[in-house]
RODO-2510 file (C-alpha; in nm, 4 decimals, decimal comma):
residues 248
     n   res          X          Y          Z
     1     m     0,0033     0,0180    -0,0114
     2     w     0,1044     0,3490    -0,0908
     3     a     0,0775     0,6524     0,1378
     4     i     0,0489     0,9652    -0,0727
     5     l     0,0654     1,3296     0,1240
     6     s     0,1025     1,6778     0,0278
     7     g     0,1081     2,0265     0,2127
     8     i     0,2814     1,9882     0,4897
     9     e     0,3552     2,3409     0,4793
    10     g     0,6161     2,3229     0,7603
    11     n     0,3891     2,1937     1,0037
    12     l     0,5838     1,9071     1,1945
    13     a     0,3050     1,8426     1,4198
    14     a     0,0782     1,7340     1,1336
    15     y     0,2999     1,5348     0,9833
    16     e     0,4482     1,3195     1,3209
    17     a     0,0414     1,2644     1,3522
    18     v     0,0183     1,1107     0,9674
    19     l     0,3131     0,9240     1,0291
    20     a     0,1363     0,7555     1,3505
    21     d    -0,1528     0,7228     1,1736
    22     l     0,0374     0,5371     0,8948
    23     k     0,1389     0,2690     1,1688
    24     r    -0,2320     0,2038     1,2619
    25     q    -0,3043     0,0628     0,9242
    26     r    -0,3991    -0,2885     0,8874
    27     a    -0,1997    -0,3442     0,5602
    28     s     0,1600    -0,2133     0,5902
    29     v     0,2578     0,1010     0,3962
    30     t     0,5381    -0,0042     0,1690
    31     e     0,5931     0,3324    -0,0398
    32     l     0,5637     0,6941     0,1038
    33     y     0,5413     0,9758    -0,1598
    34     i     0,4935     1,3515    -0,0856
    35     l     0,3661     1,5740    -0,3350
    36     g     0,5411     1,8884    -0,2532
    37     d     0,4692     2,2302    -0,0367
    38     v     0,7000     2,0416     0,2382
    39     i     0,7565     2,4298     0,3562
    40     g     0,5654     2,6879     0,4068
    41     v     0,5584     3,0406     0,5961
    42     n     0,5635     2,8242     0,9177
    43     p     0,9273     2,8436     1,1303
    44     e     0,8896     2,5212     1,1700
    45     s     0,9921     2,4381     0,8193
    46     n     1,3662     2,3748     0,8727
    47     r     1,2673     2,0992     1,0937
    48     v     1,0357     1,9294     0,8456
    49     i     1,3068     1,9161     0,6117
    50     q     1,5474     1,7729     0,8713
    51     r     1,2807     1,5063     0,9593
    52     l     1,2147     1,4010     0,5676
    53     q     1,6037     1,3774     0,5131
    54     s     1,6400     1,1854     0,8137
    55     p     1,3719     0,8953     0,9004
    56     k     1,3858     0,7274     1,2545
    57     a     1,4568     0,3867     1,2655
    58     r     1,2013     0,1012     1,0816
    59     e     1,0540     0,4518     0,9361
    60     l     1,0115     0,4601     0,5202
    61     k     1,2293     0,7079     0,3644
    62     p     0,9825     0,9820     0,1959
    63     q     0,9952     1,0184    -0,1743
    64     v     0,9506     1,4342    -0,2124
    65     c     0,8775     1,5967    -0,5246
    66     q     0,8587     1,9705    -0,5493
    67     g     0,5702     2,1743    -0,4889
    68     w     0,4889     2,5578    -0,5506
    69     w     0,6207     2,6801    -0,2342
    70     e     0,9625     2,5188    -0,2515
    71     e     0,9710     2,6749    -0,6333
    72     q     0,8623     3,0158    -0,5146
    73     l     1,1375     3,0283    -0,2830
    74     l     1,4055     2,8943    -0,5027
    75     i     1,2914     3,1776    -0,7087
    76     l     1,3341     3,4289    -0,4480
    77     h     1,6953     3,2843    -0,4229
    78     g     1,7583     3,3158    -0,7870
    79     l     1,7683     2,9444    -0,8282
    80     g     1,4171     2,9251    -1,0376
    81     k     1,2977     2,9361    -1,3596
    82     t     1,1924     3,3124    -1,3371
    83     d     1,3950     3,5999    -1,2380
    84     e     1,1438     3,7301    -1,0122
    85     p     0,8843     3,6082    -0,7726
    86     t     0,5841     3,7671    -0,9040
    87     a     0,3437     3,4689    -0,8352
    88     l     0,4331     3,4699    -0,4552
    89     i     0,4074     3,8730    -0,4205
    90     d     0,0764     3,8807    -0,6317
    91     r    -0,0675     3,6240    -0,4377
    92     y     0,0425     3,6938    -0,0617
    93     g     0,2179     4,0277    -0,0581
    94     i     0,5836     4,1533     0,0250
    95     a     0,5519     4,0620     0,3956
    96     m     0,4855     3,7197     0,3582
    97     t     0,7609     3,6765     0,1071
    98     k     0,9893     3,8025     0,3427
    99     t     0,8529     3,5542     0,5690
   100     l     0,9033     3,2554     0,3625
   101     w     1,2584     3,4145     0,3163
   102     d     1,3297     3,3612     0,6645
   103     a     1,1454     3,0263     0,7269
   104     v     1,4038     2,7938     0,5385
   105     d     1,7996     2,8295     0,6089
   106     r     2,0013     2,8903     0,2708
   107     s     2,1866     2,5345     0,3655
   108     h     1,8650     2,3435     0,2777
   109     l     1,8474     2,5096    -0,1071
   110     p     2,0571     2,2458    -0,2738
   111     w     1,8404     1,9643    -0,1287
   112     l     1,5129     2,1592    -0,2258
   113     r     1,6375     2,2018    -0,5717
   114     s     1,7416     1,8513    -0,6177
   115     l     1,3722     1,7268    -0,5398
   116     d     1,1713     1,5716    -0,8669
   117     f     0,9290     1,7507    -1,0574
   118     g     0,7115     1,4286    -0,9951
   119     f     0,6695     1,0305    -0,9773
   120     f     0,5466     0,7939    -1,2646
   121     e     0,5170     0,4537    -1,1100
   122     l     0,3415     0,1503    -1,2629
   123     d     0,0502     0,3479    -1,4656
   124     c     0,0436     0,6464    -1,1915
   125     l     0,1553     0,9848    -1,2128
   126     l     0,2270     1,1636    -0,8844
   127     i     0,2908     1,5058    -0,9225
   128     h     0,2219     1,8418    -0,6950
   129     g     0,0334     2,0404    -0,9362
   130     s    -0,0049     1,8348    -1,2910
   131     t     0,2031     1,7854    -1,6197
   132     v     0,1583     2,1488    -1,6734
   133     g     0,3244     2,2787    -1,4014
   134     v     0,3417     2,2770    -1,0107
   135     e     0,0642     2,6098    -1,0165
   136     d    -0,1774     2,4049    -1,1983
   137     e    -0,4383     2,3248    -0,9889
   138     l    -0,6980     2,0385    -1,0518
   139     n    -0,9867     2,0052    -0,8740
   140     p    -1,3658     1,8651    -0,9014
   141     e    -1,4559     2,1659    -1,0856
   142     t    -1,1870     2,1016    -1,3337
   143     p    -1,3132     2,0765    -1,7068
   144     p    -1,3129     1,6970    -1,8354
   145     v    -1,1235     1,8078    -2,1257
   146     a    -0,8441     1,9538    -1,9042
   147     m    -0,8207     1,6666    -1,6957
   148     i    -0,8109     1,4248    -2,0044
   149     d    -0,5273     1,6652    -2,1793
   150     r    -0,3237     1,6287    -1,8370
   151     l    -0,3537     1,2553    -1,8170
   152     l    -0,2593     1,1978    -2,1689
   153     r     0,0580     1,4310    -2,1652
   154     m     0,2266     1,1081    -1,9554
   155     d    -0,0624     0,8156    -2,0618
   156     a    -0,1266     0,7704    -1,6860
   157     n    -0,4184     0,5957    -1,5641
   158     y    -0,4123     0,7401    -1,2235
   159     l    -0,3010     1,0961    -1,1576
   160     f    -0,2596     1,1816    -0,8045
   161     c    -0,2244     1,5640    -0,7256
   162     g    -0,2055     1,8021    -0,4590
   163     r    -0,2032     2,1511    -0,5480
   164     s    -0,5687     2,2034    -0,4655
   165     g    -0,5572     2,0772    -0,0760
   166     l    -0,8756     1,8649    -0,1531
   167     t    -0,9355     1,5080    -0,1088
   168     f    -1,1314     1,3812    -0,4369
   169     e    -1,1634     1,1098    -0,6959
   170     y    -1,2457     1,2333    -1,0393
   171     e    -1,3544     0,9545    -1,2989
   172     i    -1,3292     0,9845    -1,6644
   173     a    -1,5379     0,7112    -1,8297
   174     a    -1,4355     0,5196    -2,1137
   175     g    -1,4995     0,6854    -2,4430
   176     s    -1,3628     0,8721    -2,7617
   177     l    -1,1733     1,1954    -2,8006
   178     t    -1,1599     1,3932    -3,1556
   179     s    -0,9046     1,6482    -3,2036
   180     e    -0,8966     1,8465    -3,5560
   181     v    -0,6946     2,1710    -3,6416
   182     m    -0,9093     2,5050    -3,6170
   183     t    -0,8095     2,7954    -3,8806
   184     l    -0,9378     3,1679    -3,8515
   185     v    -1,2169     3,0748    -4,1057
   186     g    -1,3179     2,7506    -3,9358
   187     v    -1,2081     2,3926    -3,9480
   188     a    -0,9293     2,3034    -4,1681
   189     s    -0,9624     2,0931    -4,4718
   190     p    -0,7746     1,7724    -4,4837
   191     l    -0,5919     1,9095    -4,7490
   192     e    -0,5679     2,2757    -4,6784
   193     n    -0,2144     2,3326    -4,6079
   194     r    -0,1099     1,9736    -4,5695
   195     l    -0,2745     2,0082    -4,2226
   196     p    -0,3273     1,6613    -4,0341
   197     q    -0,6668     1,5102    -4,0529
   198     p    -0,8681     1,4560    -3,7402
   199     r    -0,7443     1,2388    -3,5121
   200     t    -0,9890     1,0036    -3,2558
   201     a    -0,8454     0,8630    -2,9588
   202     t    -0,9916     0,5742    -2,7664
   203     l    -0,9968     0,6611    -2,4035
   204     r    -0,9642     0,3601    -2,1413
   205     p    -1,1191     0,4707    -1,7925
   206     r    -0,8989     0,7040    -1,5849
   207     k    -0,9178     0,8941    -1,2773
   208     v    -0,7550     1,1995    -1,1063
   209     i    -0,6996     1,2038    -0,7206
   210     g    -0,6589     1,4937    -0,5202
   211     v    -0,4298     1,3526    -0,2066
   212     g    -0,5641     1,6179     0,0709
   213     n    -0,3305     1,8550     0,2593
   214     v    -0,1417     1,7645     0,5647
   215     g    -0,0237     2,0857     0,7578
   216     r    -0,2545     2,3905     0,5986
   217     i    -0,5491     2,3465     0,8929
   218     p    -0,3969     2,3096     1,2473
   219     g    -0,5495     1,9494     1,4192
   220     h    -0,6615     1,8512     1,0741
   221     a    -0,4676     1,6579     0,8550
   222     t    -0,5526     1,4958     0,5185
   223     y    -0,4340     1,2227     0,2980
   224     t    -0,4600     0,9280     0,0761
   225     l    -0,3894     0,5698     0,0594
   226     y    -0,3493     0,3490    -0,2235
   227     q    -0,3388    -0,0002    -0,3244
   228     p    -0,1622    -0,0202    -0,6753
   229     n    -0,2938    -0,4037    -0,6707
   230     t    -0,6598    -0,3602    -0,6508
   231     g    -0,6685     0,0224    -0,7444
   232     k    -0,8479     0,1131    -0,4311
   233     i    -0,8419     0,4507    -0,3016
   234     q    -0,8900     0,5721     0,0810
   235     f    -0,9021     0,9211     0,1870
   236     q    -0,7664     0,9292     0,5861
   237     t    -0,8286     1,2473     0,8242
   238     v    -0,6198     1,2701     1,1181
   239     r    -0,7163     1,4994     1,4380
   240     y    -0,4203     1,5911     1,6204
   241     g    -0,3581     1,8392     1,9159
   242     a    -0,6412     1,9441     2,1375
   243     a    -0,8945     1,7312     1,9505
   244     r    -0,6902     1,4032     1,8758
   245     g    -0,8073     1,0791     1,6878
   246     f    -0,8647     1,0178     1,3514
   247     q    -1,1130     0,8720     1,0871
   248     s    -1,1449     0,7630     0,7248
***
């Protein structure tokens, strides 16, 4: 069984609560995936990184990919794909940008920069946003055509993502998809400018799964369990702190 998390966001207590919940599962967890946003504006972000890098005895070593917060921090330090953290400033303002800068030691930047963009295991794509980028937020309101596009880019049957912070299961039923080239005056004929003819692709059933968010809401962590042999998906809610307990 796989455990798939996202969005620790520097909340060490939430991550510890999830690890404790994993030990309570009847079926043993064999893989632990963390789909980005392990850091945030929380001052415990450094401790979270250290915890991920040095799991305790008999704990799984987590496989971690890059999330939006990691990308924004690298941009702040001039190590990202763009020069200016405009997305971060536009969304959270200068004060929050400074808080993120102070929350993570520079010594952790090489590790954050080394994180994978995502993982492709069996027929599953595990990624923070989507194949478009870490900022791409898939959720239950995303149009089916956009979902199909994200799935077909890597030909995945299951796409696990964490950008929205929601737990959801979005199923694409079997069917067909026809694509054609459009010009400024309408649909191009097959012979016009030697453009390709319309293509029809047969779609098998596929799913996009939102894996939840571990650290954003104090006392309330959500994550996903997945059994690759059966395709069973189980969403977990862990309550910790003053209101302790857990539920499926």
